[in-house]
N, C-alpha and C positions, 0 to 999 in steps of 0.2 A: 642543511636546512634546519631551521629552528623548530622547536616543538610546537605543533599547532594548538590553537585554542578552540574548544567546542562550546558553543553557546546554545543551550536548550530553550526552545520555545514550546512548552507544554509536552516535552518528550524526555523527561528527566531520567526515567529508568533505561530507556534505549540509549541515551547519551552516556550513561555510566558504563554500560557494556562497551560502547564504541570507544570511549576514552581509554579503557583498560587495554583494548586490543590494538589501538593505534599508538599507545604510549603517549597520549595527548593530555592536555590539562583542560579543566573546565573553565570557561570564561565566565566572568561575573558581571552581572548588570542588574539594575533595578528597573522594574516596570510597574506602573500603577495607572489607574484611570482617574481622571478628574470627574467631579459630579456630573458634568455635561457629556461624559462618555469619551472625551478626548484622551489620548494616551500620552503619558509622561515616561520617558525612557532615558536612562543614564548608564553608560558603560563604565564600570569601575576597574576592570582589568587593564593593564598596560598592553596595548596591541601593536604599538609601533614596531614595524619590521617583522611581523609574525603573520603566518597564514591563519585565517579564521574560518571556522565552519559553523554554520547555523543548522541546528537540527530541529525540524518542525514537521509535525503531522498536520497536513493541510485538509483535515476534515473541518467542516463548518468554516470554510476559508474566508468568507466575507469579513468576519471579525478578526481574523488572524493575519490577513495579508498586509494591512497597514503597519502593525507592529514589526512584521518581518522587514518591510521596506525601511522603516525608521532605524532598525538595528543594522541592516546591511549598509545603509548610507553612512551611518555614524562610524561604523568600523572602518570604512574606507577613508573617511575624513580624519580619523585618528591614526592613520598610517598602516593599516593592514596591507600586507603584500598581495593577498588575494582573499576573496570572500566566496566560499562555496556553500552550497545548500544540500543537505541530506533531507529529503522528504520521503520517508518510508511509504507514505500514501500520498499520491499526487492527485489533486482535485482537478475539476473542470476538464475531464477527458470525454465525457458522455456526448456533449453536443459537438459532433465532428462534421456536421453539414447543416445547411439551411433546410430543415424538413418542411417548414411552412414559410410563406412569404413574410418577410420582415423580421425573422428570427435572427438573433445574434449568434454567430458561430463562436461560442464562448471559449472553446478549447484553444482556438488559434489566438484570440484576443488575450486570454490569460497568459499563454505562452510568451507572447510578445512583451507583455508587461513584466512578467517575472524575469525574463532574460535581460532586462535592463538593470536589474537589481543585483544579480550575482554573476560570478565568473564561470561557474559550472554547477552541474546538478547530478545527484545520484538519487534514484528512486527504485522502488520495488514493484514489479509487475503493474505498470500503468495500464489502464483499460484501453488498449489499442484495438480498434475495430476497423474503421476505414483507413486509419493511418497504419502503415506497415512498421515504421520505426519512429522513435521520438524525434529524430532529427528533422522530420518533415515539418514540424512546427516550432521546435526549439533551436535557435541559431547558436546557442552556447554549447560547449562540450558537455556531453551527458553520458551516463552509464546506467543501464537498466539491469538490476539484479533480479534473478528469477527465483521465485519461491518454490517452484515445483521440485527441484533437486533436494531441498531440505525436507519438504513434506514427504517425498519419496523415501528418503532415508528413515524417517519416522515410521512410515507404513511398512517398510521392507521387512521388519522383524516380526510382523504380525501374520497370522495364518488364516487361510480360508476367508479372504475378503473379496468382495465384488465392488469395484469402483463405479460410481454412477454419475455421469454428467447430465445435467438437467436439460440441455438444449444443444443444438448443432454448433452454436458459437463456441461451446466449451470443448468440442471434440478434439481438436488438435492438442489442446492443453491437457485434457484428461488422458488422451492416448499416450502422450509423453510420460505423464506421471505413472500410468499403468506399466509401461515398458520398463521404467526405471525401478519400480517397486516390485515387479514380478507378479502382479495381480491382474486378473481379467477385468474388462470394463464393458459397459453398455452406455449408449447415449440416447437421451429422450428427445422428444419433439415438444416444443412449447408454443402455445398460442396465447398471446397476451391481448386482452381487450381493455385494459386499464391498469393503473399502478398496482392495484391489488386484485385484479381479475386475471388469473392465470390458469391455464389447463395444461397439464403435462401428461404425455403418453410415453410408455416405455415398451420396448420389444418384449417378446416372450422370454420369461425369466426362469422357466422350469428347470433348465439344465444347471442353474446356479443354486438350487435348493440346498439348504443347510449352511450356506455361507452367511457371514455378517456383511451388511451393506454399508458403504461409506459414500455419501453424497458429497461430491467435490466441486468446488467452483473457485474462481479467483476472488470474487467479492460477494459478501453477504450483506445486503442493506436492509430491505424490508423483510426478507425471509420468506415471502409468500411463495416464490417459486420453489424453494426448498421444501416448504410445508406441503405443497401439492405433490412433489416428487415423493416425499415421505409417505403420504397417504396411498399413493399407487403401490409403493413397495410393501406397505403393511397389508394392503389388500391382496398382494401376491404371495403372502405368507412369511415375509421377512419379519423377525421379531427383534433383532439387534441391528439398529440403524443409527449410524453416527453421521456427523456433518463436519467436513474439513474444508478450510479455505485459507487463502493468503491474508486477505484483509477482512477482518470481522468488524464491519461498521455497526451492525445491529441497531439500526435506527428504530426509534420508538419502542425500545425494550423488546425487539424481535428475538433476542437471545432467550428471554424468559418465555416468549410465546412458543418457540421451537421446543424447548425443554418440557414445558407444560403439556404439549401435545404428544410427547412420547419419544422425541429424539434422545437417544441414550447419552450422547457425549458430543460436545463441541470441541473442535481441534483447530486452533488458529496459530499463525505465526505472530511474532511480537511487533509487527509493523504498527499496530494500534493497541494500546494498553487494554487488556481484558483478562478476567480470571482464566479464560481458556487458552491463554498464550503458553504453549508447551513446545513450540518449534522456533528456534532462534536463528534469525537471518543475519545477525550482525557480523559473523565472520566473512560472509560474502560481501556485505556492504563495506567492511573494512578494506577488503582487497580493491574494490572499485574506488574508494576514496584515496587510497594510497597511490593508485595509478594517476588520478587526476591531480593530486597535490604535486606530483613529480612532473607532470606534463604541462601544467598551466603556467604561462609566463606571468611575471609580476605585473600587477595592474598599476598604472600611474596613480600617485596620490591625488585625491580630490583637493581642490583649492576653495 
């Protein structure tokens, strides 16, 4: 098998690590926007007969999806043997049912669209709720990398921690993280009455007095749930409170909000670039990519 080419769409640092671990080369292309907002894209690497991998963080996806499509189609037209996608953060997973009449089930629609563009997909901890596995909506081969093991390794070496899950949806994830890291955990209950109206209740914490608390979740977006959880912990007497997550979206500068309100430290994996990235998931991503590179048949060249 020839050395694969990796093409970064706004994930340059992540791609550098992946290139090193795969023994791959960085693919080169030029992308710019015309004054009317249309994208101009030109691949400058020779891709004939080579496997190509696009690395793209699909946050703010509406502006990024078309360039991804243009790049994937062009790579196939230029003779790539396969075109895979590494999306450390996978978008459009929230709307997994029609909650109100007339709503678009965007998770399914986006999965169908993306699956026509690439041959396989690797992602990290997609927000699966009503879907049990990614294969329920993605017809292409896929691998899900889990951030909990690397977060657990990071937390294992620290003493006297209490892991706190903000709601029952996080229980299975937090329980696994606690078991792997050797720390106790508690789970809160959450009542949400709006995007920023959240109430969190925690069980009796008296037996954990003297420990540091780490609020853990898979995704931090607005940060308001974590902020409410922090306030309950502070009221219960905890003075050292951190926040750990796989995907630090931190919409609308919510990272600064959390720190300004007293969160001691933010801990995130490097699925999304942020100063708090201190847990590296690329070794696990590399293993998943290697499996799919070997298992995926050559795609016929586009005409």
